[in-house]
Structure formats: structure tokens, C-alpha cells
Backbone bond lengths (Angstrom), bond angles and torsions (degrees), N, CA, C in turn:
res aa  C-N    CA-C-N  psi(-1)  N-CA   C-N-CA  omega(-1)  CA-C   N-CA-C  phi
1 X - - - 1.504 - - 1.593 105.48 -
2 X 1.304 110.89 129.40 1.441 114.47 175.67 1.550 114.18 -65.77
3 X 1.265 114.98 150.78 1.501 119.61 176.41 1.512 113.41 -53.01
4 X 1.425 115.49 -42.91 1.444 117.82 -179.38 1.587 106.37 -65.06
5 X 1.224 123.62 -40.46 1.441 118.45 177.84 1.470 114.65 -63.24
6 X 1.326 117.07 -40.55 1.458 123.72 174.22 1.497 107.49 -61.60
7 X 1.246 127.17 -45.75 1.537 126.30 176.99 1.583 106.69 -59.62
8 X 1.187 117.95 -42.09 1.589 115.59 -177.83 1.469 109.79 -67.04
9 X 1.206 115.84 -40.56 1.515 121.81 -179.42 1.587 112.66 -60.30
10 X 1.414 107.75 -49.43 1.478 112.74 176.02 1.522 112.21 -69.05
11 X 1.364 124.30 -32.18 1.332 123.03 177.99 1.510 114.39 -66.98
12 X 1.295 117.03 -27.09 1.477 121.39 171.54 1.505 113.96 -58.89
13 X 1.231 116.71 -23.86 1.520 124.05 177.15 1.546 110.33 -97.84
14 X 1.288 117.25 13.04 1.511 123.46 175.17 1.578 112.21 74.12
15 X 1.241 113.95 27.53 1.513 118.27 177.91 1.560 108.43 -71.18
16 X 1.240 119.25 113.69 1.484 123.26 -177.00 1.493 113.09 -66.40
17 X 1.387 119.84 -40.67 1.451 123.91 175.99 1.586 110.05 -60.65
18 X 1.241 117.81 -46.74 1.491 122.10 174.81 1.534 114.35 -54.99
19 X 1.394 111.36 -46.36 1.473 115.34 176.87 1.480 107.60 -58.18
20 X 1.312 119.22 -49.78 1.393 124.39 -174.47 1.592 112.19 -57.85
21 X 1.386 109.63 -40.56 1.522 118.05 179.10 1.548 108.42 -61.74
22 X 1.341 116.21 -47.20 1.420 121.18 176.51 1.573 112.99 -52.17
23 X 1.249 115.27 -54.41 1.425 124.77 177.08 1.545 111.60 -53.55
24 X 1.373 115.06 -48.13 1.416 119.75 179.27 1.609 110.51 -60.36
25 X 1.335 117.89 -45.49 1.445 124.69 179.73 1.491 108.06 -51.24
26 X 1.315 121.80 -46.89 1.383 123.73 -178.27 1.508 112.23 -70.83
27 X 1.274 117.15 -50.94 1.419 129.61 -177.87 1.487 110.60 -54.97
28 X 1.343 121.29 -38.38 1.439 128.15 177.22 1.368 115.03 -80.89
29 X 1.354 120.77 -10.22 1.411 120.03 -176.91 1.552 117.91 88.35
30 X 1.303 114.30 4.20 1.472 121.10 -178.29 1.576 112.82 -83.80
31 X 1.335 110.23 -14.45 1.496 116.85 170.98 1.508 111.29 -136.60
32 X 1.243 119.23 142.56 1.512 124.23 178.44 1.490 114.21 -105.21
33 X 1.279 111.49 12.31 1.593 119.72 -173.94 1.495 111.55 -83.54
34 X 1.276 117.34 83.24 1.503 123.34 -172.40 1.551 106.99 -60.72
35 X 1.363 119.39 -41.79 1.430 121.45 179.09 1.545 114.25 -62.22
36 X 1.249 116.05 -38.04 1.563 116.65 176.14 1.616 109.87 -71.89
37 X 1.249 114.03 -26.81 1.500 117.90 175.74 1.481 104.97 -71.93
38 X 1.372 123.42 -49.74 1.333 122.52 -170.62 1.530 111.20 -67.56
39 X 1.312 116.39 -34.00 1.555 123.63 -179.77 1.477 106.34 -69.93
40 X 1.398 121.40 -39.13 1.441 116.25 -179.67 1.569 106.64 -78.04
41 X 1.263 126.89 -29.21 1.494 125.50 174.25 1.531 108.60 -62.63
42 X 1.357 115.34 -43.10 1.410 114.67 -179.13 1.536 114.55 -67.60
43 X 1.261 117.89 -33.73 1.491 124.14 174.98 1.465 109.47 -70.48
44 X 1.274 120.62 -38.16 1.513 122.69 174.29 1.461 111.14 -57.23
45 X 1.401 115.29 -51.20 1.443 125.00 174.48 1.477 112.57 -47.96
46 X 1.359 115.83 -55.82 1.403 122.38 178.95 1.502 114.72 -52.65
47 X 1.476 110.06 -50.42 1.628 112.46 174.99 1.394 112.18 -56.91
48 X 1.307 118.06 -46.09 1.539 118.75 -176.16 1.548 107.67 -61.48
49 X 1.360 120.40 -46.64 1.465 120.74 -176.03 1.501 105.34 -61.32
50 X 1.327 118.91 -35.22 1.515 119.84 -179.49 1.600 115.24 -73.38
51 X 1.264 112.17 -4.64 1.482 115.03 168.73 1.557 117.87 107.40
52 X 1.401 111.59 27.59 1.366 119.14 174.86 1.531 112.94 -91.75
53 X 1.283 118.37 116.60 1.498 123.64 -178.99 1.445 107.72 -64.48
54 X 1.355 122.91 -40.48 1.449 124.17 -178.64 1.609 108.20 -58.59
55 X 1.213 116.16 -46.09 1.533 122.94 -173.09 1.532 104.95 -69.44
56 X 1.261 117.54 -39.73 1.495 119.09 -176.39 1.462 105.14 -69.62
57 X 1.246 126.38 -44.25 1.433 123.00 177.31 1.425 115.97 -65.18
58 X 1.387 115.31 -33.84 1.497 125.05 176.49 1.516 103.20 -57.56
59 X 1.333 117.61 -56.47 1.459 125.79 -171.96 1.616 105.67 -58.37
60 X 1.373 113.53 -44.17 1.458 114.40 -176.86 1.493 108.71 -61.59
61 X 1.297 119.89 -45.54 1.513 130.54 -179.79 1.648 107.56 -54.90
62 X 1.296 111.61 -45.79 1.426 114.43 -177.47 1.505 114.26 -64.47
63 X 1.256 113.94 -42.60 1.523 120.26 175.25 1.589 110.84 -71.38
64 X 1.228 110.57 -42.38 1.542 114.39 -178.63 1.570 110.35 -58.58
65 X 1.305 118.36 -43.47 1.490 123.86 -177.02 1.412 109.39 -95.79
66 X 1.272 131.20 -19.47 1.423 134.65 175.17 1.578 101.68 80.70
67 X 1.382 116.85 45.85 1.460 118.49 176.67 1.437 116.57 -85.84
68 X 1.218 121.71 94.73 1.525 129.49 179.59 1.583 108.39 83.65
69 X 1.343 118.30 -2.94 1.435 126.39 174.30 1.432 114.03 -124.99
70 X 1.258 123.53 164.15 1.480 123.91 170.68 1.492 107.89 -68.42
71 X 1.350 117.04 132.41 1.434 123.32 -178.80 1.596 108.05 -63.00
72 X 1.354 114.85 125.74 1.464 121.05 -174.32 1.618 105.23 -145.99
73 X 1.255 112.43 104.58 1.537 121.93 179.99 1.470 111.12 -63.68
74 X 1.432 118.85 -36.68 1.451 126.55 -178.25 1.580 105.00 -63.98
75 X 1.373 115.34 -57.37 1.456 115.51 -176.89 1.533 112.90 -62.85
76 X 1.322 117.15 -33.60 1.434 122.32 176.34 1.613 105.88 -59.55
77 X 1.281 117.90 -51.15 1.449 121.02 -176.13 1.560 107.60 -65.66
78 X 1.220 124.48 -25.60 1.492 124.92 -176.11 1.611 99.87 -74.24
79 X 1.333 117.94 -45.15 1.514 120.38 -174.30 1.587 104.82 -69.75
80 X 1.236 125.10 -43.16 1.408 127.01 178.80 1.488 106.04 -62.04
81 X 1.320 124.48 -45.84 1.382 126.33 175.42 1.429 120.58 -56.25
82 X 1.348 116.10 -36.97 1.446 119.29 171.68 1.577 109.18 -63.78
83 X 1.379 110.63 -47.24 1.570 107.59 -177.27 1.485 110.07 -65.17
84 X 1.323 123.42 -35.45 1.427 127.22 -176.39 1.493 108.88 -65.22
85 X 1.374 118.95 -40.58 1.465 121.17 175.75 1.421 112.69 -60.68
86 X 1.416 115.65 -26.49 1.551 115.61 -179.81 1.623 109.91 -86.44
87 X 1.320 110.47 5.63 1.474 114.58 176.10 1.555 117.22 96.23
88 X 1.297 116.81 20.97 1.465 122.28 -175.60 1.558 107.11 -87.51
89 X 1.328 120.58 109.07 1.372 121.15 -178.36 1.618 114.84 -64.23
90 X 1.354 113.33 -33.71 1.424 113.65 179.96 1.456 114.95 -65.93
91 X 1.387 113.40 -39.65 1.493 115.67 173.94 1.565 116.44 -61.70
92 X 1.408 111.26 -35.35 1.446 114.39 177.00 1.602 110.37 -69.48
93 X 1.319 114.58 -34.37 1.507 117.52 176.61 1.548 107.96 -65.37
94 X 1.242 117.28 -40.92 1.506 123.13 179.72 1.482 106.56 -59.25
95 X 1.231 115.97 -51.65 1.571 120.83 -175.38 1.523 109.80 -61.49
96 X 1.307 116.47 -40.03 1.513 120.20 178.02 1.521 110.23 -61.52
97 X 1.391 111.12 -43.33 1.575 114.71 -173.94 1.557 106.96 -67.23
98 X 1.398 118.59 -32.31 1.393 121.00 -176.03 1.564 110.86 -70.32
99 X 1.286 118.53 -22.29 1.505 124.11 178.82 1.461 111.13 -71.76
100 X 1.428 115.32 -26.99 1.513 120.37 -169.89 1.492 111.20 -71.80
């Protein structure tokens, strides 16, 4: 089984690491499957909206770095803000550094 297939299978169970790996495959050019990327991104957003600190930080990083999406510091700050409100110190630190 290819790694990509394993990531998709794990992502169907809400595995955040697998979702991130799918996003990374597309963003790095190792996969040209835009639909797979968009599905993984939609799932990551849902998991983040449901309260996952990891997913919120991951979304913040995607927008901060422009990984597979258009770089958007405002959206990055929104995602880091969600994570920070849930008590994540790293996201709070990231938000503080963005203000400088």
C-alpha cells in the first residue's frame, strides 16, 4: 500500500497527522491530486472547529507559511487565536511574535 493511500485511510478516521501528511504531499509537489488536498483541508478545518488544538495550529501554520493555500497572516492569526483560547502556549507565543 502506498503511503498516500495509508494517509487517506487514516484521515478518514480523523487522524490529524495523516491529514497533515496529505496536505504536505500536495504542497510539496509530491502529489498533484487537488481533490485529495481539498478534502484533507476541509477535514482539518472541521477538526479544528471542533476544538482540536493540533488542527488549529496546523491551519495557522498553513496560512502563515502559504503551504498549499494563499499566504494569509490574518487567517493564520485567527487559527492561532482559537488554539490560544484553548490554552495552547505555543499558539499564544506565535500570536505575540506576529504582533512584533
